[in-house]
C-alpha positions in Angstrom: -26.5 -38.5 -84.8 -27.8 -41.3 -82.7 -29.0 -44.8 -83.3 -32.3 -45.3 -85.0 -34.8 -47.2 -82.9 -36.6 -50.1 -84.6 -40.4 -50.3 -84.9 -40.4 -53.1 -82.3 -38.6 -51.0 -79.7 -40.9 -48.0 -80.3 -44.0 -50.2 -80.2 -43.0 -51.9 -77.0 -42.0 -48.6 -75.3 -45.3 -46.9 -76.2 -47.2 -50.0 -75.0 -45.4 -49.8 -71.6 -46.0 -46.0 -71.5 -49.8 -46.5 -72.0 -50.0 -49.3 -69.4 -47.5 -48.0 -66.7 -46.6 -44.5 -67.8 -47.0 -42.9 -64.4 -44.4 -45.2 -62.8 -41.6 -44.3 -65.3 -39.4 -41.3 -64.7 -36.5 -39.4 -66.3 -34.0 -41.6 -64.4 -32.5 -44.3 -66.7 -31.5 -46.7 -63.8 -35.0 -46.7 -62.4 -36.6 -47.2 -65.8 -34.2 -50.1 -66.4 -35.5 -52.0 -63.3 -39.2 -51.2 -64.2 -38.7 -52.3 -67.8 -37.2 -55.6 -66.4 -40.3 -56.0 -64.2 -42.9 -55.3 -66.9 -41.4 -57.2 -69.9 -40.9 -60.9 -70.3 -37.9 -62.5 -71.9 -35.8 -60.5 -74.3 -32.1 -59.8 -73.9 -30.5 -57.3 -71.5 -29.5 -55.1 -74.5 -33.2 -54.9 -75.7 -34.4 -54.0 -72.2 -31.7 -51.3 -71.9 -32.7 -49.8 -75.3 -36.4 -49.7 -74.3 -35.4 -48.1 -70.9 -33.3 -45.5 -72.7 -36.1 -44.7 -75.2 -38.6 -44.4 -72.3 -36.2 -42.0 -70.5 -36.0 -39.9 -73.6 -39.8 -39.8 -74.0 -40.3 -38.8 -70.4 -37.8 -36.0 -70.7 -39.6 -34.7 -73.8 -42.9 -34.7 -71.8 -41.5 -32.5 -69.1 
C-alpha cells in the first residue's frame, strides 16, 4: 500500500494538469522542475508529492 494523497494535493495537481497538462510528462525529474515553476511557495516536500502524483496521473493516461 502507498501513502494516501490529501485533498489539497489532488486539487492542486488537477489544477496544474488543467492549466499546463501538455507540458508534464511521465518523467518525475522533469515534473519536479515544472511544478517548481508553476507553484508559489510551499515546501520542497509538497512540491515533490505533487510532482509524483502528476507523474502517476500521466502514466495512467498513456
